[in-house]
C-alpha positions in Angstrom: 31.4 152.1 -162.9 34.8 151.9 -164.5 36.7 148.6 -164.9 40.3 147.5 -165.3 41.2 145.7 -168.5 44.5 143.9 -169.2 45.7 143.0 -172.7 48.8 140.8 -172.5 50.5 137.9 -174.2 53.1 137.4 -176.9 50.7 138.0 -179.8 50.3 141.2 -181.8 47.4 143.6 -181.1 47.6 144.7 -177.4 48.1 148.4 -178.1 45.8 148.2 -181.1 43.0 146.8 -179.0 43.4 149.6 -176.5 43.4 152.2 -179.2 40.3 150.7 -180.7 38.5 151.0 -177.3 39.8 154.5 -177.0 38.2 155.4 -180.4 34.9 153.8 -179.2 35.1 155.9 -176.0 35.6 159.1 -178.0 32.6 158.2 -180.1 30.6 158.0 -176.9 31.7 161.5 -175.8 34.5 160.4 -173.4 38.0 161.8 -173.0 41.0 159.5 -173.0 44.6 159.7 -171.7 47.1 157.3 -173.1 50.4 157.0 -171.3 53.0 155.0 -173.2 55.6 153.5 -171.0 59.0 152.3 -172.3 58.1 153.7 -175.8 59.6 156.9 -177.0 59.6 156.5 -180.8 57.1 158.3 -183.0 54.8 155.4 -184.0 52.2 156.0 -186.7 49.3 155.7 -184.3 50.6 158.8 -182.5 50.1 160.8 -185.7 46.5 159.7 -186.0 45.7 160.2 -182.3 47.2 163.7 -182.3 44.4 164.7 -184.6 41.7 163.7 -182.1 41.4 166.4 -179.4 39.6 164.1 -177.0 42.7 161.8 -176.7 45.9 163.0 -174.9 49.0 161.0 -175.5 52.3 161.2 -173.5 55.3 158.9 -173.9 57.5 157.9 -171.0 60.3 156.1 -172.7 63.3 156.6 -174.8 63.8 156.1 -178.5 63.8 152.3 -178.3 62.5 149.5 -176.1 64.7 148.2 -173.3 66.6 145.1 -174.5 69.0 144.7 -171.7 69.0 146.0 -168.1 67.1 149.3 -167.7 69.2 152.4 -167.1 68.4 155.0 -164.5 66.9 157.2 -167.2 64.4 154.4 -168.1 63.4 154.2 -164.5 63.1 158.0 -164.2 60.9 158.3 -167.3 58.6 155.5 -166.2 58.3 157.0 -162.7 57.5 160.4 -164.3 54.6 158.7 -166.1 53.3 156.9 -163.0 53.4 160.2 -161.1 51.5 162.0 -163.8 48.8 159.2 -163.8 48.7 159.4 -160.0 47.8 163.1 -160.3 45.2 162.8 -163.1 43.5 159.5 -162.2 41.6 161.0 -159.2 40.0 163.7 -161.4 37.1 163.5 -163.8 39.1 165.1 -166.7 39.5 161.7 -168.4 37.0 158.9 -168.4 39.5 156.3 -169.8 43.2 156.0 -169.0 45.4 153.6 -171.0 48.7 152.5 -169.6 50.3 151.1 -172.7 53.3 148.8 -172.0 52.9 149.2 -168.3 53.3 145.4 -168.0 56.8 145.8 -169.6 57.6 148.6 -167.1 56.6 146.2 -164.3 58.7 143.3 -165.9 61.8 145.6 -165.9 61.0 146.8 -162.4 60.7 150.4 -163.4 58.0 150.6 -160.8 56.3 147.9 -158.7 53.0 146.2 -159.1 52.0 147.5 -155.6 52.7 151.1 -156.8 50.7 150.6 -159.9 47.8 149.0 -158.0 47.9 151.9 -155.5 47.5 154.4 -158.3 44.7 152.4 -160.0 42.9 152.1 -156.6 42.9 155.8 -156.2 41.0 156.4 -159.4 37.6 158.0 -159.6 35.1 155.1 -159.6 33.9 155.8 -163.2 37.3 155.8 -164.8 38.1 152.8 -167.1 41.7 151.7 -167.0 43.4 149.7 -169.7 46.8 148.1 -169.2 48.8 146.6 -172.0 52.0 144.7 -172.6 53.5 141.3 -172.5 54.2 139.5 -169.2 51.4 140.8 -167.1 52.1 139.7 -163.5 49.7 137.3 -161.8 48.8 139.9 -159.2 47.6 142.3 -161.9 45.7 139.5 -163.7 44.0 138.6 -160.4 43.1 142.2 -159.8 41.8 143.1 -163.2 38.1 142.8 -164.2 38.9 141.8 -167.8 42.0 140.0 -169.1 42.7 139.1 -172.7 45.8 137.2 -173.7 47.0 137.7 -177.3 48.5 134.4 -178.4 50.9 134.3 -181.3 50.0 131.4 -183.6 51.9 132.6 -186.7 53.7 135.9 -187.5 55.6 137.0 -190.6 58.4 138.3 -188.4 59.5 134.7 -188.3 60.2 135.0 -192.0 62.3 138.1 -191.5 59.7 140.7 -192.2 60.5 143.9 -190.3 58.0 146.3 -188.7 56.1 148.0 -191.5 55.1 151.6 -191.2 51.3 151.9 -190.7 51.0 148.3 -189.7 53.5 147.6 -186.9 55.0 151.0 -186.4 
C-alpha cells in the first residue's frame, strides 16, 4: 500500500528529504517520477538525478520562484504538471511520485487543493506520493499519512550567505 507524505515548514531540507527517499526507492528496485512545480532553474540535484535512469524529472515552472502575484504562464505551467501527474498516477509505471513545491503552487493558487487531492485519490493503491513545500494547507495535512515540518532554528542566510552550488542550488 502506498502512502502520502508531506514535507513542509520554513526550514531547509524538504526537497532533500524527498530526493533521499527517492534514492532509497531506486535501491529497492522502484521507479520514481519527480515533478517540480514553480521551479524552472537547473538545480544541481537535477544533474545528479539525470544520471539515474529509474528517476524521471520534469519541471513545471519558470527560471525563478514566484515572488509577487503569479502570471498566467505560472498557472499554465503548474496546470501542465498537474495534468501530466493525473495521466501517469493511475498507471504502474512509477511506484513513487514526488510533487516538489506543490504546496507553494497551492499557496499561489496555481491549482486548488481539491484538484490536487482528486489527482492523488486516483492513484494506483501501491503508489507512494510525496508532496513538498512551505505552507502546506491544513486540508492536505489532515489528508496525508505522514507529515514532517522542517523548522528553521538557525540558518546562515541570516548572515547574508547566498545559495551555494551543490548545497542549496
